[in-house]
C-alpha positions as CSV (number, residue, x, y, z in Angstrom):
1,M,-13.2,-30.8,-13.7
2,T,-10.1,-32.9,-14.1
3,L,-10.2,-36.1,-16.1
4,N,-10.1,-38.0,-12.9
5,D,-13.2,-36.1,-11.6
6,I,-15.0,-36.8,-14.8
7,I,-14.3,-40.5,-14.7
8,V,-15.3,-40.8,-11.0
9,S,-18.6,-38.9,-11.7
10,A,-19.3,-41.2,-14.7
11,L,-18.6,-44.4,-12.6
12,A,-20.9,-43.1,-9.9
13,Q,-23.7,-42.6,-12.3
14,L,-23.1,-46.1,-13.7
15,D,-23.3,-47.5,-10.2
16,R,-19.8,-48.8,-10.3
17,G,-17.2,-48.3,-7.6
18,N,-14.4,-45.7,-7.8
19,D,-11.7,-47.7,-6.1
20,S,-8.3,-48.0,-7.8
21,M,-9.0,-51.4,-9.5
22,T,-12.3,-50.2,-11.0
23,M,-10.7,-46.9,-12.1
24,D,-7.8,-48.8,-13.8
25,A,-10.3,-51.2,-15.5
26,Y,-12.3,-48.4,-17.1
27,R,-9.8,-45.5,-17.4
28,K,-8.7,-46.1,-21.0
29,R,-12.2,-46.6,-22.4
30,L,-13.8,-43.7,-20.5
31,T,-10.9,-41.4,-21.4
32,D,-11.5,-42.1,-25.0
33,Y,-15.2,-41.4,-24.6
34,A,-14.3,-38.1,-22.7
35,N,-12.1,-37.0,-25.6
36,D,-14.9,-37.9,-28.1
37,A,-17.3,-35.7,-26.1
38,Q,-14.8,-32.9,-25.8
39,S,-14.2,-32.9,-29.6
40,D,-17.9,-32.9,-30.3
41,L,-18.6,-30.1,-27.8
42,A,-15.7,-28.0,-29.2
43,R,-17.2,-28.1,-32.6
44,A,-20.7,-27.2,-31.2
45,L,-19.2,-24.3,-29.3
46,R,-17.0,-23.2,-32.1
47,L,-14.1,-22.4,-29.8
48,T,-11.8,-19.8,-31.3
49,R,-8.3,-18.5,-30.3
50,T,-6.0,-15.9,-31.8
51,E,-2.3,-16.4,-32.3
52,T,0.5,-14.4,-33.9
53,A,2.5,-16.2,-36.6
54,R,5.4,-15.1,-38.7
55,P,5.0,-16.3,-42.3
56,S,7.9,-17.6,-44.4
57,D,7.5,-16.3,-48.0
58,G,3.9,-15.5,-47.3
59,I,3.1,-19.0,-46.0
60,V,2.1,-20.0,-42.5
61,E,2.1,-23.7,-41.6
62,L,-1.0,-24.6,-39.6
63,S,1.1,-27.2,-37.7
64,D,3.0,-24.2,-36.1
65,L,-0.2,-23.1,-34.3
66,S,-0.5,-24.3,-30.7
67,R,-3.8,-26.2,-31.3
68,D,-5.2,-28.3,-34.1
69,C,-6.8,-25.9,-36.5
70,L,-10.3,-26.8,-37.6
71,K,-11.0,-23.6,-39.6
72,I,-9.3,-20.2,-40.1
73,V,-11.8,-17.5,-39.2
74,R,-9.8,-14.3,-39.7
75,V,-6.3,-13.2,-40.6
76,E,-5.0,-9.7,-39.9
77,Q,-1.8,-8.2,-41.3
78,L,-0.6,-4.6,-41.1
79,G,-3.6,-3.8,-38.9
80,H,-6.2,-4.9,-41.4
81,A,-8.2,-8.1,-42.1
82,V,-6.7,-9.6,-45.2
83,R,-7.7,-12.3,-47.7
84,F,-6.0,-15.6,-47.4
85,K,-5.9,-19.0,-49.1
86,S,-5.9,-22.3,-47.4
87,T,-3.8,-24.9,-49.2
88,D,-4.2,-28.7,-49.4
89,T,-0.8,-29.1,-47.6
90,G,-2.0,-27.7,-44.3
91,S,-0.8,-24.1,-44.7
92,V,-2.2,-20.7,-45.4
93,A,-1.0,-18.3,-48.1
94,L,-1.0,-14.6,-47.1
95,P,-0.7,-11.5,-49.2
96,Y,2.3,-10.1,-47.2
97,N,5.3,-11.5,-45.6
98,E,4.6,-9.7,-42.3
99,T,3.5,-10.9,-38.9
100,A,-0.1,-12.1,-38.9
101,K,-2.7,-12.5,-36.3
102,I,-4.6,-15.6,-37.1
103,T,-8.0,-16.3,-35.5
104,Y,-9.1,-19.9,-35.9
105,R,-11.5,-22.6,-34.6
106,Y,-9.5,-25.3,-32.8
107,E,-9.6,-28.7,-31.3
108,P,-8.8,-28.7,-27.6
109,K,-5.9,-30.7,-26.2
110,R,-6.7,-34.3,-25.6
111,L,-7.3,-35.4,-22.0
112,E,-4.7,-38.0,-21.0
113,Q,-3.4,-37.5,-17.5
114,P,-5.7,-37.8,-14.5
115,S,-5.0,-34.1,-13.6
116,D,-5.7,-32.8,-17.1
117,V,-8.5,-30.2,-17.2
118,S,-10.7,-29.8,-20.3
119,E,-10.3,-26.5,-22.2
120,L,-14.0,-26.3,-22.6
121,P,-15.9,-23.8,-20.6
122,E,-16.7,-25.0,-17.1
123,H,-20.4,-25.3,-17.7
124,A,-19.8,-27.9,-20.4
125,H,-17.8,-30.3,-18.3
126,G,-21.0,-32.0,-16.9
127,L,-22.0,-32.8,-20.5
128,I,-18.8,-34.9,-20.9
129,V,-19.9,-37.0,-18.0
130,T,-23.4,-37.4,-19.5
131,Y,-21.9,-38.5,-22.8
132,I,-19.6,-41.0,-21.2
133,V,-22.5,-42.6,-19.3
134,G,-24.5,-42.8,-22.5
135,R,-21.7,-44.4,-24.5
136,E,-20.9,-46.9,-21.7
137,R,-24.5,-47.9,-21.3
138,M,-24.7,-48.6,-25.1
139,A,-22.1,-51.3,-24.7
140,G,-24.1,-53.2,-22.1
141,D,-27.0,-55.7,-22.3
142,V,-30.4,-54.8,-23.7
143,S,-31.8,-53.5,-20.4
144,T,-28.9,-51.0,-20.0
145,Q,-29.0,-49.9,-23.6
146,R,-32.4,-48.3,-23.1
147,G,-30.7,-46.1,-20.5
148,A,-28.2,-45.1,-23.1
149,N,-30.9,-43.4,-25.1
150,V,-31.9,-41.3,-22.2
151,Y,-28.4,-40.1,-21.5
152,L,-27.5,-39.4,-25.1
153,S,-30.8,-37.6,-25.6
154,M,-30.0,-35.4,-22.6
155,Y,-26.5,-34.8,-24.0
156,E,-27.8,-33.8,-27.4
157,A,-30.6,-31.5,-25.9
158,A,-28.1,-29.7,-23.7
159,K,-25.5,-29.4,-26.5
160,S,-28.1,-27.8,-28.7
161,K,-28.7,-25.1,-26.1
162,L,-25.0,-24.2,-25.8
163,R,-24.0,-20.8,-27.0
164,P,-22.4,-21.3,-30.4
165,H,-19.2,-19.4,-29.7
166,Y,-17.5,-16.9,-27.5
167,G,-15.7,-13.9,-28.9
168,D,-14.8,-10.3,-28.5
169,H,-16.9,-7.4,-29.5
170,G,-15.6,-7.5,-33.0
171,S,-17.1,-10.9,-33.4
172,Y,-20.6,-9.5,-33.1
173,E,-20.1,-6.2,-34.8
174,I,-21.6,-5.4,-38.2
175,T,-19.3,-3.1,-40.0
176,N,-20.3,-1.0,-43.1
177,R,-17.4,-1.3,-45.5
178,W,-18.5,1.5,-47.8
């Protein structure tokens, strides 16, 4: 779903129109809610990606990665998994000054333009809508706040049933090191 589709769906569930004036009135706030939901779901799903990085004096800057790094999961150099040390300055110290394959948990790109599509798996896009509706209902009067509890409970229940992460065969393999 695009950001525009997400906002239109949320406005429909809130019984608000989806004409251009209504969309403009709610776009900023609902986009912020969508990004909050996307960030929360990304942490629940533990999304990972692997990138190749070239260290400088054995140091890789995390800002050089294409996404915001939440946690380094694995580093490979010279064909083997190696130990690494995360520093307080947003970098990773590696044992060799060779190209490294870094697998890390990441924060998806923020949704900003109406045509932006969430990097979350397709089956999680509906949860973004549910979260938006719950958050928007929280801001209303007392009668609509009761509806917020329902939507946010549905969101939390569905989030808890999401598969924790996706990965290749090596992510699930138990290897005897001895």
